[in-house]
Gaussian input, Z-matrix of N, CA and C with variables (Angstrom, degrees):
# hf/3-21g

backbone

0 1
 N
 C     1     B1
 C     2     B2     1     A1
 N     3     B3     2     A2     1     D1
 C     4     B4     3     A3     2     D2
 C     5     B5     4     A4     3     D3
 N     6     B6     5     A5     4     D4
 C     7     B7     6     A6     5     D5
 C     8     B8     7     A7     6     D6
 N     9     B9     8     A8     7     D7
 C    10    B10     9     A9     8     D8
 C    11    B11    10    A10     9     D9
 N    12    B12    11    A11    10    D10
 C    13    B13    12    A12    11    D11
 C    14    B14    13    A13    12    D12
 N    15    B15    14    A14    13    D13
 C    16    B16    15    A15    14    D14
 C    17    B17    16    A16    15    D15
 N    18    B18    17    A17    16    D16
 C    19    B19    18    A18    17    D17
 C    20    B20    19    A19    18    D18
 N    21    B21    20    A20    19    D19
 C    22    B22    21    A21    20    D20
 C    23    B23    22    A22    21    D21
 N    24    B24    23    A23    22    D22
 C    25    B25    24    A24    23    D23
 C    26    B26    25    A25    24    D24
 N    27    B27    26    A26    25    D25
 C    28    B28    27    A27    26    D26
 C    29    B29    28    A28    27    D27
 N    30    B30    29    A29    28    D28
 C    31    B31    30    A30    29    D29
 C    32    B32    31    A31    30    D30
 N    33    B33    32    A32    31    D31
 C    34    B34    33    A33    32    D32
 C    35    B35    34    A34    33    D33
 N    36    B36    35    A35    34    D34
 C    37    B37    36    A36    35    D35
 C    38    B38    37    A37    36    D36
 N    39    B39    38    A38    37    D37
 C    40    B40    39    A39    38    D38
 C    41    B41    40    A40    39    D39
 N    42    B42    41    A41    40    D40
 C    43    B43    42    A42    41    D41
 C    44    B44    43    A43    42    D42
 N    45    B45    44    A44    43    D43
 C    46    B46    45    A45    44    D44
 C    47    B47    46    A46    45    D45
 N    48    B48    47    A47    46    D46
 C    49    B49    48    A48    47    D47
 C    50    B50    49    A49    48    D48
 N    51    B51    50    A50    49    D49
 C    52    B52    51    A51    50    D50
 C    53    B53    52    A52    51    D51
 N    54    B54    53    A53    52    D52
 C    55    B55    54    A54    53    D53
 C    56    B56    55    A55    54    D54
 N    57    B57    56    A56    55    D55
 C    58    B58    57    A57    56    D56
 C    59    B59    58    A58    57    D57
 N    60    B60    59    A59    58    D58
 C    61    B61    60    A60    59    D59
 C    62    B62    61    A61    60    D60
 N    63    B63    62    A62    61    D61
 C    64    B64    63    A63    62    D62
 C    65    B65    64    A64    63    D63
 N    66    B66    65    A65    64    D64
 C    67    B67    66    A66    65    D65
 C    68    B68    67    A67    66    D66
 N    69    B69    68    A68    67    D67
 C    70    B70    69    A69    68    D68
 C    71    B71    70    A70    69    D69
 N    72    B72    71    A71    70    D70
 C    73    B73    72    A72    71    D71
 C    74    B74    73    A73    72    D72
 N    75    B75    74    A74    73    D73
 C    76    B76    75    A75    74    D74
 C    77    B77    76    A76    75    D75
 N    78    B78    77    A77    76    D76
 C    79    B79    78    A78    77    D77
 C    80    B80    79    A79    78    D78
 N    81    B81    80    A80    79    D79
 C    82    B82    81    A81    80    D80
 C    83    B83    82    A82    81    D81
 N    84    B84    83    A83    82    D82
 C    85    B85    84    A84    83    D83
 C    86    B86    85    A85    84    D84
 N    87    B87    86    A86    85    D85
 C    88    B88    87    A87    86    D86
 C    89    B89    88    A88    87    D87
 N    90    B90    89    A89    88    D88
 C    91    B91    90    A90    89    D89
 C    92    B92    91    A91    90    D90
 N    93    B93    92    A92    91    D91
 C    94    B94    93    A93    92    D92
 C    95    B95    94    A94    93    D93
 N    96    B96    95    A95    94    D94
 C    97    B97    96    A96    95    D95
 C    98    B98    97    A97    96    D96
 N    99    B99    98    A98    97    D97
 C   100   B100    99    A99    98    D98
 C   101   B101   100   A100    99    D99
 N   102   B102   101   A101   100   D100
 C   103   B103   102   A102   101   D101
 C   104   B104   103   A103   102   D102
 N   105   B105   104   A104   103   D103
 C   106   B106   105   A105   104   D104
 C   107   B107   106   A106   105   D105
 N   108   B108   107   A107   106   D106
 C   109   B109   108   A108   107   D107
 C   110   B110   109   A109   108   D108
 N   111   B111   110   A110   109   D109
 C   112   B112   111   A111   110   D110
 C   113   B113   112   A112   111   D111
 N   114   B114   113   A113   112   D112
 C   115   B115   114   A114   113   D113
 C   116   B116   115   A115   114   D114
 N   117   B117   116   A116   115   D115
 C   118   B118   117   A117   116   D116
 C   119   B119   118   A118   117   D117
 N   120   B120   119   A119   118   D118
 C   121   B121   120   A120   119   D119
 C   122   B122   121   A121   120   D120
 N   123   B123   122   A122   121   D121
 C   124   B124   123   A123   122   D122
 C   125   B125   124   A124   123   D123
 N   126   B126   125   A125   124   D124
 C   127   B127   126   A126   125   D125
 C   128   B128   127   A127   126   D126
 N   129   B129   128   A128   127   D127
 C   130   B130   129   A129   128   D128
 C   131   B131   130   A130   129   D129
 N   132   B132   131   A131   130   D130
 C   133   B133   132   A132   131   D131
 C   134   B134   133   A133   132   D132
 N   135   B135   134   A134   133   D133
 C   136   B136   135   A135   134   D134
 C   137   B137   136   A136   135   D135
 N   138   B138   137   A137   136   D136
 C   139   B139   138   A138   137   D137
 C   140   B140   139   A139   138   D138
 N   141   B141   140   A140   139   D139
 C   142   B142   141   A141   140   D140
 C   143   B143   142   A142   141   D141
 N   144   B144   143   A143   142   D142
 C   145   B145   144   A144   143   D143
 C   146   B146   145   A145   144   D144
 N   147   B147   146   A146   145   D145
 C   148   B148   147   A147   146   D146
 C   149   B149   148   A148   147   D147
 N   150   B150   149   A149   148   D148
 C   151   B151   150   A150   149   D149
 C   152   B152   151   A151   150   D150
 N   153   B153   152   A152   151   D151
 C   154   B154   153   A153   152   D152
 C   155   B155   154   A154   153   D153
 N   156   B156   155   A155   154   D154
 C   157   B157   156   A156   155   D155
 C   158   B158   157   A157   156   D156
 N   159   B159   158   A158   157   D157
 C   160   B160   159   A159   158   D158
 C   161   B161   160   A160   159   D159
 N   162   B162   161   A161   160   D160
 C   163   B163   162   A162   161   D161
 C   164   B164   163   A163   162   D162
 N   165   B165   164   A164   163   D163
 C   166   B166   165   A165   164   D164
 C   167   B167   166   A166   165   D165
 N   168   B168   167   A167   166   D166
 C   169   B169   168   A168   167   D167
 C   170   B170   169   A169   168   D168
 N   171   B171   170   A170   169   D169
 C   172   B172   171   A171   170   D170
 C   173   B173   172   A172   171   D171
 N   174   B174   173   A173   172   D172
 C   175   B175   174   A174   173   D173
 C   176   B176   175   A175   174   D174
 N   177   B177   176   A176   175   D175
 C   178   B178   177   A177   176   D176
 C   179   B179   178   A178   177   D177
 N   180   B180   179   A179   178   D178
 C   181   B181   180   A180   179   D179
 C   182   B182   181   A181   180   D180
 N   183   B183   182   A182   181   D181
 C   184   B184   183   A183   182   D182
 C   185   B185   184   A184   183   D183
 N   186   B186   185   A185   184   D184
 C   187   B187   186   A186   185   D185
 C   188   B188   187   A187   186   D186
 N   189   B189   188   A188   187   D187
 C   190   B190   189   A189   188   D188
 C   191   B191   190   A190   189   D189
 N   192   B192   191   A191   190   D190
 C   193   B193   192   A192   191   D191
 C   194   B194   193   A193   192   D192
 N   195   B195   194   A194   193   D193
 C   196   B196   195   A195   194   D194
 C   197   B197   196   A196   195   D195
 N   198   B198   197   A197   196   D196
 C   199   B199   198   A198   197   D197
 C   200   B200   199   A199   198   D198
 N   201   B201   200   A200   199   D199
 C   202   B202   201   A201   200   D200
 C   203   B203   202   A202   201   D201
 N   204   B204   203   A203   202   D202
 C   205   B205   204   A204   203   D203
 C   206   B206   205   A205   204   D204
 N   207   B207   206   A206   205   D205
 C   208   B208   207   A207   206   D206
 C   209   B209   208   A208   207   D207
 N   210   B210   209   A209   208   D208
 C   211   B211   210   A210   209   D209
 C   212   B212   211   A211   210   D210
 N   213   B213   212   A212   211   D211
 C   214   B214   213   A213   212   D212
 C   215   B215   214   A214   213   D213
 N   216   B216   215   A215   214   D214
 C   217   B217   216   A216   215   D215
 C   218   B218   217   A217   216   D216
 N   219   B219   218   A218   217   D217
 C   220   B220   219   A219   218   D218
 C   221   B221   220   A220   219   D219
 N   222   B222   221   A221   220   D220
 C   223   B223   222   A222   221   D221
 C   224   B224   223   A223   222   D222
 N   225   B225   224   A224   223   D223
 C   226   B226   225   A225   224   D224
 C   227   B227   226   A226   225   D225
 N   228   B228   227   A227   226   D226
 C   229   B229   228   A228   227   D227
 C   230   B230   229   A229   228   D228
 N   231   B231   230   A230   229   D229
 C   232   B232   231   A231   230   D230
 C   233   B233   232   A232   231   D231
 N   234   B234   233   A233   232   D232
 C   235   B235   234   A234   233   D233
 C   236   B236   235   A235   234   D234

   B1=1.4563
   B2=1.5197
   B3=1.3152
   B4=1.4657
   B5=1.5311
   B6=1.3343
   B7=1.4710
   B8=1.5306
   B9=1.3238
   B10=1.4670
   B11=1.5288
   B12=1.3308
   B13=1.4741
   B14=1.5207
   B15=1.3147
   B16=1.4732
   B17=1.5310
   B18=1.3255
   B19=1.4606
   B20=1.5259
   B21=1.3246
   B22=1.4601
   B23=1.5320
   B24=1.3217
   B25=1.4691
   B26=1.5263
   B27=1.3302
   B28=1.4571
   B29=1.5277
   B30=1.3232
   B31=1.4611
   B32=1.5273
   B33=1.3172
   B34=1.4612
   B35=1.5270
   B36=1.3259
   B37=1.4656
   B38=1.5233
   B39=1.3116
   B40=1.4776
   B41=1.5276
   B42=1.3278
   B43=1.4553
   B44=1.5246
   B45=1.3475
   B46=1.4529
   B47=1.5266
   B48=1.3181
   B49=1.4699
   B50=1.5330
   B51=1.3145
   B52=1.4569
   B53=1.5230
   B54=1.3270
   B55=1.4559
   B56=1.5271
   B57=1.3096
   B58=1.4524
   B59=1.5219
   B60=1.3348
   B61=1.4586
   B62=1.5184
   B63=1.3260
   B64=1.4601
   B65=1.5341
   B66=1.3144
   B67=1.4642
   B68=1.5270
   B69=1.3290
   B70=1.4745
   B71=1.5213
   B72=1.3134
   B73=1.4641
   B74=1.5306
   B75=1.3380
   B76=1.4672
   B77=1.5317
   B78=1.3442
   B79=1.4731
   B80=1.5267
   B81=1.3148
   B82=1.4577
   B83=1.5203
   B84=1.3250
   B85=1.4605
   B86=1.5260
   B87=1.3246
   B88=1.4698
   B89=1.5243
   B90=1.3399
   B91=1.4618
   B92=1.5214
   B93=1.3236
   B94=1.4608
   B95=1.5275
   B96=1.3230
   B97=1.4640
   B98=1.5270
   B99=1.3187
   B100=1.4651
   B101=1.5314
   B102=1.3498
   B103=1.4645
   B104=1.5246
   B105=1.3440
   B106=1.4483
   B107=1.5251
   B108=1.3264
   B109=1.4688
   B110=1.5332
   B111=1.3347
   B112=1.4699
   B113=1.5208
   B114=1.3176
   B115=1.4565
   B116=1.5350
   B117=1.3158
   B118=1.4636
   B119=1.5259
   B120=1.3223
   B121=1.4668
   B122=1.5281
   B123=1.3191
   B124=1.4586
   B125=1.5250
   B126=1.3434
   B127=1.4683
   B128=1.5293
   B129=1.3201
   B130=1.4552
   B131=1.5370
   B132=1.3336
   B133=1.4642
   B134=1.5183
   B135=1.3344
   B136=1.4626
   B137=1.5206
   B138=1.3296
   B139=1.4650
   B140=1.5274
   B141=1.3349
   B142=1.4675
   B143=1.5225
   B144=1.3249
   B145=1.4645
   B146=1.5210
   B147=1.3226
   B148=1.4631
   B149=1.5211
   B150=1.3145
   B151=1.4651
   B152=1.5221
   B153=1.3024
   B154=1.4654
   B155=1.5263
   B156=1.3330
   B157=1.4683
   B158=1.5271
   B159=1.3239
   B160=1.4532
   B161=1.5401
   B162=1.3436
   B163=1.4749
   B164=1.5354
   B165=1.3386
   B166=1.4668
   B167=1.5316
   B168=1.3361
   B169=1.4571
   B170=1.5266
   B171=1.3399
   B172=1.4663
   B173=1.5247
   B174=1.3377
   B175=1.4612
   B176=1.5133
   B177=1.3111
   B178=1.4490
   B179=1.5259
   B180=1.3254
   B181=1.4625
   B182=1.5312
   B183=1.3264
   B184=1.4630
   B185=1.5260
   B186=1.3190
   B187=1.4604
   B188=1.5128
   B189=1.3336
   B190=1.4553
   B191=1.5280
   B192=1.3372
   B193=1.4729
   B194=1.5267
   B195=1.3331
   B196=1.4615
   B197=1.5253
   B198=1.3166
   B199=1.4653
   B200=1.5303
   B201=1.3324
   B202=1.4682
   B203=1.5268
   B204=1.3267
   B205=1.4642
   B206=1.5264
   B207=1.3178
   B208=1.4738
   B209=1.5273
   B210=1.3305
   B211=1.4654
   B212=1.5284
   B213=1.3279
   B214=1.4652
   B215=1.5305
   B216=1.3133
   B217=1.4567
   B218=1.5206
   B219=1.3186
   B220=1.4774
   B221=1.5253
   B222=1.3249
   B223=1.4602
   B224=1.5215
   B225=1.3263
   B226=1.4604
   B227=1.5259
   B228=1.3392
   B229=1.4746
   B230=1.5253
   B231=1.3105
   B232=1.4733
   B233=1.5064
   B234=1.3014
   B235=1.4539
   B236=1.4243
   A1=110.91
   A2=116.61
   A3=120.63
   A4=110.96
   A5=116.87
   A6=120.17
   A7=111.08
   A8=116.08
   A9=120.23
   A10=110.79
   A11=116.80
   A12=121.28
   A13=110.17
   A14=116.97
   A15=121.27
   A16=110.84
   A17=116.69
   A18=120.95
   A19=111.34
   A20=115.41
   A21=120.15
   A22=110.66
   A23=116.83
   A24=120.90
   A25=111.08
   A26=116.65
   A27=120.69
   A28=110.76
   A29=116.36
   A30=120.23
   A31=111.68
   A32=116.46
   A33=120.18
   A34=110.44
   A35=117.17
   A36=119.97
   A37=111.45
   A38=116.95
   A39=120.68
   A40=111.94
   A41=116.96
   A42=120.00
   A43=113.37
   A44=116.67
   A45=120.12
   A46=113.30
   A47=116.69
   A48=120.94
   A49=109.36
   A50=116.32
   A51=121.69
   A52=110.09
   A53=115.27
   A54=122.00
   A55=106.84
   A56=116.11
   A57=121.18
   A58=107.76
   A59=116.84
   A60=121.11
   A61=110.02
   A62=115.98
   A63=122.16
   A64=106.65
   A65=116.76
   A66=122.26
   A67=110.52
   A68=115.87
   A69=119.08
   A70=112.85
   A71=117.94
   A72=120.99
   A73=112.49
   A74=117.54
   A75=121.33
   A76=108.37
   A77=118.69
   A78=121.52
   A79=113.08
   A80=117.31
   A81=121.65
   A82=114.52
   A83=118.53
   A84=119.87
   A85=112.44
   A86=117.01
   A87=120.44
   A88=113.19
   A89=117.13
   A90=120.62
   A91=111.55
   A92=115.77
   A93=119.98
   A94=107.35
   A95=117.11
   A96=120.52
   A97=111.98
   A98=116.64
   A99=120.56
   A100=111.96
   A101=117.31
   A102=119.37
   A103=114.09
   A104=118.14
   A105=121.37
   A106=115.40
   A107=117.37
   A108=120.95
   A109=109.54
   A110=117.34
   A111=121.45
   A112=110.45
   A113=115.65
   A114=123.12
   A115=108.76
   A116=117.76
   A117=121.34
   A118=112.83
   A119=117.65
   A120=120.67
   A121=111.96
   A122=117.99
   A123=120.80
   A124=112.59
   A125=118.02
   A126=120.30
   A127=110.50
   A128=116.93
   A129=121.64
   A130=108.63
   A131=116.80
   A132=120.63
   A133=113.47
   A134=117.34
   A135=120.35
   A136=111.68
   A137=117.01
   A138=121.39
   A139=107.80
   A140=116.74
   A141=121.36
   A142=112.15
   A143=117.15
   A144=120.94
   A145=107.57
   A146=115.07
   A147=119.85
   A148=109.90
   A149=114.83
   A150=121.76
   A151=107.34
   A152=116.08
   A153=121.16
   A154=109.75
   A155=117.31
   A156=120.00
   A157=112.66
   A158=117.13
   A159=120.54
   A160=112.72
   A161=116.40
   A162=118.74
   A163=113.48
   A164=117.54
   A165=123.77
   A166=115.02
   A167=117.63
   A168=120.93
   A169=108.56
   A170=116.93
   A171=121.04
   A172=108.52
   A173=116.01
   A174=121.31
   A175=112.00
   A176=115.89
   A177=123.03
   A178=104.26
   A179=118.06
   A180=122.18
   A181=112.52
   A182=117.77
   A183=121.33
   A184=112.25
   A185=117.08
   A186=120.19
   A187=111.07
   A188=116.00
   A189=121.10
   A190=110.46
   A191=116.62
   A192=121.05
   A193=110.39
   A194=117.62
   A195=121.14
   A196=111.34
   A197=116.84
   A198=120.63
   A199=109.85
   A200=116.38
   A201=120.20
   A202=112.46
   A203=117.60
   A204=121.35
   A205=110.08
   A206=116.56
   A207=120.31
   A208=110.45
   A209=116.46
   A210=121.19
   A211=110.90
   A212=116.74
   A213=121.24
   A214=110.78
   A215=117.24
   A216=121.33
   A217=112.73
   A218=116.53
   A219=120.94
   A220=111.23
   A221=116.61
   A222=121.12
   A223=112.14
   A224=116.70
   A225=121.83
   A226=109.40
   A227=117.43
   A228=119.07
   A229=112.04
   A230=115.37
   A231=119.72
   A232=108.36
   A233=116.08
   A234=118.26
   A235=111.29
   D1=-35.40
   D2=179.78
   D3=-61.18
   D4=-38.42
   D5=177.37
   D6=-65.17
   D7=-39.73
   D8=178.19
   D9=-61.02
   D10=-45.01
   D11=179.69
   D12=-64.07
   D13=-40.58
   D14=178.49
   D15=-61.10
   D16=-44.66
   D17=178.24
   D18=-65.79
   D19=-40.01
   D20=179.35
   D21=-62.61
   D22=-43.67
   D23=178.53
   D24=-64.37
   D25=-39.43
   D26=178.11
   D27=-61.68
   D28=-48.93
   D29=179.55
   D30=-63.81
   D31=-38.34
   D32=178.80
   D33=-63.16
   D34=-41.46
   D35=-179.47
   D36=-65.29
   D37=-31.22
   D38=179.63
   D39=-73.85
   D40=-26.06
   D41=-176.47
   D42=-105.67
   D43=-1.87
   D44=-179.55
   D45=83.79
   D46=10.16
   D47=178.87
   D48=-87.79
   D49=174.07
   D50=179.37
   D51=-125.60
   D52=150.29
   D53=174.90
   D54=-119.58
   D55=126.61
   D56=178.83
   D57=-114.35
   D58=130.16
   D59=179.46
   D60=-101.99
   D61=127.29
   D62=175.77
   D63=-92.42
   D64=136.20
   D65=-178.76
   D66=-52.00
   D67=135.22
   D68=-177.25
   D69=-66.19
   D70=-15.85
   D71=178.12
   D72=-96.76
   D73=5.48
   D74=177.01
   D75=-62.81
   D76=126.77
   D77=-173.93
   D78=-80.46
   D79=59.54
   D80=-172.91
   D81=-59.74
   D82=-35.59
   D83=-178.34
   D84=-86.45
   D85=-10.18
   D86=-179.91
   D87=-92.36
   D88=-19.40
   D89=-175.91
   D90=-91.41
   D91=135.78
   D92=173.08
   D93=-71.97
   D94=121.33
   D95=-178.96
   D96=-71.50
   D97=-8.88
   D98=179.82
   D99=-92.59
   D100=-47.99
   D101=-174.88
   D102=-119.70
   D103=-11.33
   D104=177.84
   D105=91.31
   D106=-0.43
   D107=179.28
   D108=-59.51
   D109=137.53
   D110=178.15
   D111=-99.64
   D112=115.64
   D113=-178.87
   D114=-103.15
   D115=97.53
   D116=-177.07
   D117=-70.36
   D118=-13.89
   D119=178.27
   D120=-68.80
   D121=-17.34
   D122=-178.59
   D123=-83.38
   D124=5.14
   D125=174.95
   D126=-62.71
   D127=-28.95
   D128=177.60
   D129=-68.98
   D130=118.35
   D131=-176.08
   D132=-66.34
   D133=-13.36
   D134=177.04
   D135=-72.66
   D136=-19.63
   D137=178.59
   D138=-77.27
   D139=106.80
   D140=-176.37
   D141=-97.68
   D142=-20.54
   D143=175.70
   D144=-147.44
   D145=154.69
   D146=-179.44
   D147=-156.45
   D148=157.54
   D149=177.96
   D150=-109.75
   D151=127.19
   D152=-179.30
   D153=-65.18
   D154=124.33
   D155=179.52
   D156=-70.52
   D157=-14.05
   D158=-178.35
   D159=-89.28
   D160=-44.71
   D161=-175.47
   D162=-121.87
   D163=1.28
   D164=178.09
   D165=64.44
   D166=21.73
   D167=176.32
   D168=-79.90
   D169=133.18
   D170=178.26
   D171=-87.82
   D172=131.96
   D173=-176.70
   D174=-121.73
   D175=139.31
   D176=162.73
   D177=-87.37
   D178=129.92
   D179=-174.17
   D180=-52.28
   D181=-49.61
   D182=-174.58
   D183=-71.53
   D184=-41.96
   D185=179.06
   D186=-64.59
   D187=-43.56
   D188=178.76
   D189=-61.07
   D190=-44.91
   D191=179.67
   D192=-61.83
   D193=-41.49
   D194=179.91
   D195=-62.68
   D196=-42.12
   D197=177.96
   D198=-62.51
   D199=-43.94
   D200=-179.74
   D201=-65.71
   D202=-38.65
   D203=178.26
   D204=-65.89
   D205=-42.70
   D206=177.94
   D207=-60.91
   D208=-46.02
   D209=-179.73
   D210=-62.49
   D211=-43.89
   D212=179.66
   D213=-65.33
   D214=-41.32
   D215=177.76
   D216=-61.87
   D217=-36.23
   D218=178.14
   D219=-73.50
   D220=-24.74
   D221=-179.70
   D222=-77.95
   D223=-31.50
   D224=-176.51
   D225=-72.20
   D226=126.09
   D227=179.20
   D228=-68.22
   D229=144.17
   D230=177.58
   D231=-73.28
   D232=141.94
   D233=-179.15
   D234=-161.27

């Protein structure tokens, strides 16, 4: 994976694009992408969908994680 990121950064630099890395310990699948509630029960990879106990939003684990990663990546300043 490190080689892939290195190549991605190289290509981005050639085209004027940016690559932002989200911390590998960011709890993307545990956070409700709607209200921000952290559901630690979703650490179990067998949990594929869950309902947020705070706002009752139903989440698909992977879709929710993707939304959270995108949001976190947009929050991180380019540098």
